[in-house]
DOPA-540177 format. One record per residue (C-alpha): residue in one letter; residue number from 0; x, y, z. Coordinates in steps of 0.05 Angstrom, whole numbers. Example, Ala and Ser with C-alpha at 12.3 -4.5 7.8 and 13.67 -1.06 7.14 Angstrom:
2
res n x y z
a 0 246 -90 156
s 1 273 -21 143
END
This chain:
415
res n x y z
m 0 -470 95 363
h 1 -487 38 316
e 2 -467 89 258
q 3 -409 109 290
e 4 -385 37 299
r 5 -408 30 222
l 6 -365 85 195
r 7 -306 67 242
r 8 -302 -5 205
q 9 -308 16 146
r 10 -247 68 142
w 11 -206 -2 171
f 12 -234 -40 112
i 13 -218 26 59
f 14 -145 16 98
f 15 -141 -51 74
i 16 -160 -50 10
l 17 -115 17 -5
a 18 -60 -22 30
l 19 -68 -84 -25
v 20 -45 -32 -74
y 21 0 -1 -41
i 22 35 -66 -33
m 23 36 -71 -107
v 24 75 0 -116
y 25 119 -27 -65
f 26 139 -93 -114
y 27 148 -52 -175
r 28 193 -4 -141
v 29 246 -47 -104
s 30 239 -113 -156
l 31 287 -92 -206
a 32 343 -108 -152
v 33 334 -178 -153
v 34 322 -192 -226
a 35 380 -140 -246
k 36 420 -190 -276
d 37 366 -236 -304
v 38 343 -173 -341
s 39 409 -146 -369
h 40 427 -213 -395
d 41 368 -220 -429
l 42 357 -145 -460
d 43 430 -142 -470
l 44 443 -80 -423
t 45 499 -40 -397
p 46 495 -14 -324
a 47 486 54 -349
q 48 417 26 -389
l 49 402 -17 -330
g 50 405 52 -288
s 51 358 80 -338
l 52 312 34 -340
s 53 305 34 -259
s 54 302 103 -259
i 55 252 120 -313
l 56 199 90 -271
f 57 216 141 -207
y 58 226 201 -265
v 59 154 195 -291
y 60 126 179 -223
a 61 162 249 -210
a 62 134 288 -264
a 63 59 245 -257
q 64 60 284 -184
i 65 48 355 -221
p 66 -20 348 -250
l 67 -36 287 -202
g 68 -43 332 -145
p 69 -98 380 -166
m 70 -141 312 -196
i 71 -143 278 -123
d 72 -166 344 -100
r 73 -213 350 -154
l 74 -230 290 -176
g 75 -221 248 -117
s 76 -181 191 -99
r 77 -222 137 -113
v 78 -223 153 -199
v 79 -148 170 -198
i 80 -127 107 -162
s 81 -179 63 -210
c 82 -159 101 -271
s 83 -85 89 -254
g 84 -92 18 -232
v 85 -102 1 -306
l 86 -38 33 -333
t 87 3 -6 -275
a 88 -32 -74 -301
l 89 -11 -59 -368
g 90 51 -35 -359
g 91 72 -96 -315
i 92 50 -146 -369
l 93 81 -108 -421
f 94 143 -107 -383
s 95 148 -187 -371
q 96 137 -196 -449
a 97 192 -138 -465
a 98 243 -162 -525
n 99 291 -102 -521
m 100 304 -39 -489
g 101 239 5 -517
q 102 188 -47 -497
a 103 214 -57 -432
m 104 225 21 -419
a 105 147 33 -446
g 106 118 -17 -392
r 107 168 20 -338
v 108 138 83 -355
l 109 60 58 -355
i 110 79 24 -286
g 111 108 99 -265
i 112 52 126 -291
g 113 -4 79 -264
t 114 38 76 -187
a 115 37 153 -173
s 116 -23 168 -156
v 117 -23 112 -101
l 118 4 136 -38
m 119 -16 206 -43
a 120 -90 194 -62
t 121 -87 143 -6
f 122 -63 196 53
t 123 -117 246 14
i 124 -169 196 36
f 125 -142 187 105
s 126 -143 269 109
h 127 -216 254 112
w 128 -227 198 150
f 129 -177 209 203
t 130 -163 266 254
k 131 -100 290 245
q 132 -78 268 313
e 133 -83 214 283
f 134 -49 222 213
g 135 15 204 227
k 136 -2 137 262
v 137 -49 113 204
s 138 15 141 156
g 139 55 101 188
m 140 11 38 181
m 141 2 47 115
v 142 85 51 93
a 143 86 -9 137
t 144 36 -46 103
g 145 60 -31 44
n 146 134 -54 56
l 147 98 -131 47
g 148 110 -110 -24
n 149 183 -93 -8
l 150 187 -158 22
a 151 153 -196 -40
g 152 199 -164 -84
t 153 270 -191 -43
a 154 276 -263 -31
p 155 200 -282 -51
l 156 213 -256 -119
a 157 281 -293 -127
l 158 251 -361 -107
a 159 198 -348 -148
v 160 246 -326 -206
a 161 281 -388 -194
a 162 224 -432 -202
v 163 182 -393 -260
g 164 236 -344 -290
w 165 231 -269 -286
r 166 178 -253 -338
n 167 129 -294 -306
s 168 134 -271 -248
f 169 127 -202 -267
l 170 59 -233 -308
s 171 32 -258 -252
a 172 42 -191 -217
g 173 8 -152 -274
v 174 -57 -191 -267
l 175 -63 -185 -192
q 176 -59 -111 -199
a 177 -111 -110 -245
v 178 -154 -160 -192
v 179 -136 -108 -144
t 180 -158 -42 -185
v 181 -231 -72 -197
l 182 -231 -75 -112
v 183 -210 -5 -105
f 184 -263 28 -148
g 185 -312 -23 -128
l 186 -302 -15 -45
v 187 -270 51 -35
r 188 -302 117 -19
d 189 -266 182 -13
r 190 -307 212 47
p 191 -349 184 104
p 192 -413 221 116
v 193 -409 301 128
t 194 -436 287 194
e 195 -375 248 211
r 196 -318 275 176
h 197 -254 285 217
e 198 -232 342 180
e 199 -221 412 195
e 200 -268 463 165
a 201 -245 474 98
p 202 -230 541 79
a 203 -254 561 4
r 204 -226 520 -43
l 205 -169 549 -75
g 206 -151 543 -148
m 207 -98 505 -175
l 208 -41 563 -180
e 209 -63 587 -120
a 210 -53 524 -78
w 211 13 515 -109
k 212 33 587 -99
k 213 15 577 -22
i 214 52 517 -19
v 215 122 538 -55
s 216 123 593 -13
n 217 133 563 41
g 218 210 561 61
d 219 200 502 102
f 220 169 466 53
w 221 238 465 3
l 222 282 443 70
l 223 227 386 73
a 224 228 370 -4
a 225 314 372 3
v 226 311 318 60
a 227 251 283 21
f 228 300 287 -40
a 229 357 257 -5
w 230 325 206 38
y 231 285 166 -11
g 232 347 172 -60
n 233 391 137 -8
y 234 338 82 10
l 235 322 67 -63
a 236 395 62 -76
v 237 407 7 -39
q 238 332 -29 -34
g 239 310 -6 -113
l 240 374 -27 -157
w 241 446 -22 -130
g 242 437 -59 -74
g 243 429 -116 -105
p 244 495 -121 -157
y 245 532 -96 -104
l 246 522 -153 -56
m 247 529 -202 -117
e 248 591 -171 -143
v 249 629 -136 -87
a 250 610 -176 -21
r 251 602 -242 -68
l 252 531 -267 -44
s 253 488 -309 -81
r 254 418 -282 -109
e 255 385 -313 -65
e 256 428 -294 2
t 257 417 -221 -30
g 258 350 -232 -29
r 259 348 -247 41
m 260 399 -174 55
l 261 344 -139 26
m 262 295 -174 57
y 263 313 -148 122
t 264 324 -77 91
s 265 243 -81 91
l 266 231 -121 153
g 267 273 -60 180
f 268 229 -13 152
i 269 165 -47 173
t 270 183 -50 241
g 271 200 22 246
s 272 139 52 210
l 273 100 14 257
m 274 130 48 316
i 275 158 112 294
d 276 87 154 312
h 277 100 130 378
v 278 178 149 377
a 279 151 221 353
r 280 90 222 408
r 281 126 197 470
i 282 205 202 455
f 283 213 270 419
h 284 151 297 427
s 285 163 330 354
y 286 155 294 279
k 287 222 343 256
k 288 262 314 318
t 289 246 243 299
l 290 260 254 223
l 291 333 293 242
v 292 349 241 281
g 293 317 179 239
q 294 368 209 174
l 295 426 230 210
l 296 431 154 241
l 297 417 141 169
l 298 470 174 139
l 299 522 133 191
l 300 499 65 169
m 301 504 88 99
t 302 578 106 102
n 303 590 33 103
f 304 580 22 35
l 305 648 58 21
g 306 691 4 36
l 307 669 -29 107
a 308 607 -74 86
d 309 645 -97 36
k 310 681 -156 81
m 311 622 -158 130
p 312 610 -232 164
t 313 550 -249 143
v 314 510 -227 218
a 315 540 -158 216
l 316 520 -144 144
s 317 445 -176 157
a 318 442 -130 218
l 319 463 -67 176
f 320 409 -88 126
f 321 356 -87 182
g 322 387 -23 214
l 323 378 15 145
g 324 312 -1 146
l 325 290 22 218
c 326 325 90 202
v 327 294 90 137
s 328 234 86 168
s 329 233 155 196
g 330 229 189 132
v 331 151 172 138
m 332 150 237 179
i 333 150 270 118
y 334 86 258 110
p 335 49 285 173
i 336 97 346 170
v 337 63 366 107
r 338 4 349 124
s 339 4 404 178
m 340 32 450 147
f 341 -26 464 94
p 342 -101 461 105
v 343 -142 396 88
a 344 -172 431 22
i 345 -107 429 -12
v 346 -69 373 19
g 347 -69 327 -44
t 348 -33 379 -82
a 349 16 395 -19
l 350 30 314 -14
t 351 44 307 -83
s 352 84 365 -88
l 353 127 338 -38
n 354 120 272 -67
f 355 151 306 -131
f 356 223 303 -95
v 357 220 244 -64
l 358 213 198 -126
l 359 260 256 -166
g 360 312 236 -109
a 361 305 161 -127
a 362 306 166 -199
s 363 365 215 -205
v 364 408 175 -151
q 365 397 106 -186
q 366 413 135 -257
g 367 470 177 -229
m 368 503 120 -189
g 369 486 67 -257
i 370 533 126 -304
v 371 586 131 -241
i 372 591 55 -243
g 373 593 50 -314
a 374 647 103 -318
v 375 691 69 -271
a 376 689 2 -301
k 377 713 31 -366
t 378 778 67 -340
t 379 792 7 -293
p 380 745 -50 -305
e 381 782 -96 -243
a 382 760 -40 -194
t 383 682 -72 -193
a 384 693 -46 -119
q 385 722 21 -117
a 386 660 41 -175
y 387 613 20 -118
h 388 644 58 -70
s 389 654 124 -114
a 390 568 115 -134
f 391 552 107 -57
q 392 577 170 -58
l 393 528 205 -79
p 394 467 188 -40
i 395 510 208 18
g 396 534 269 7
a 397 457 291 -17
l 398 438 265 57
a 399 492 297 92
f 400 479 361 63
a 401 403 358 69
a 402 399 338 142
a 403 449 398 149
m 404 397 450 114
f 405 336 417 158
f 406 360 441 226
f 407 331 510 207
a 408 262 477 189
k 409 199 498 232
d 410 176 438 282
y 411 107 426 253
w 412 69 388 307
e 413 -2 366 323
k 414 -9 338 392
END
């Protein structure tokens, strides 16, 4: 009994250490929205270049999912996260000292590679330390905790930038990343002792190509991938880059007010992530229905960026951004769904394969919106609001299509 209690404490201690790493991941994902004007001014960037600078992290992150899945399944999550953390720290420091677009891009590339493994490697560890039934709850808790980095990248970052500048703020983040990486290597363990593992009996280990064949031959995986693409594309369209400039240029908010609005989205995401497994189990009794209802509500709220949000009073705008975060949290359901689709022996590969589409959505939407905004600004420079309205049609259209297709997916449900 004493040994079981020790192992229970150990798994939550591991959760805490990995949560620190994931907080840094979220910070890097969203922080560019608050400092977009400062970085653009210092590096003399056009809207299209700013979109590329933001999206490169996500393109690299997405591409890195392909080799990372097999690496996680074979080398272990602790080693992969630790090695990746070194790259993240170097990238953050390089970005903070960038003198031009090329150096900033190089820093963002390193950050993209370095942060690419964290969530999926963490979920792989959870697959060994927690049961399938616990997985939905613990994955929601991890995303909620990681969103503290989302919070740090909004109003607190705006205050830090005002006090010490964007360069010193990102330099501090790079140093903190290095410290957390040391903690992971020294304190995290991939699995509990064999007798205490909370996992199903694993079949014989599949080869890399066999694992990918099993994954891509599942039609429901592709329907889920489409939702993952659109879900995160919509979220990062607002929180990762263009929500900040939209609020400052169209809604005419200050940088501090913009930081607060984006913070409300983070608070909504945290609140929803802590509740979403409860909603799935007590209300819908289904991961699929929970995901689908949440995405349809997200779609409805996103249509406000086609014009209605431009003149909203502060209270209504705050409610909109908090509501966006709540609805976005439903996307966390993609992880217990894919966890239930495949055996634990290939769960790392399955999770990273799905995460490829999550980050591809974020990258392509951010870059595509930058191209649209730049194109409209060239033809009609005075039509700033029109440029953003046109750009937001991209993520909204993608989500409408993906949600419609997801009606045909099987309901994977672990009672």
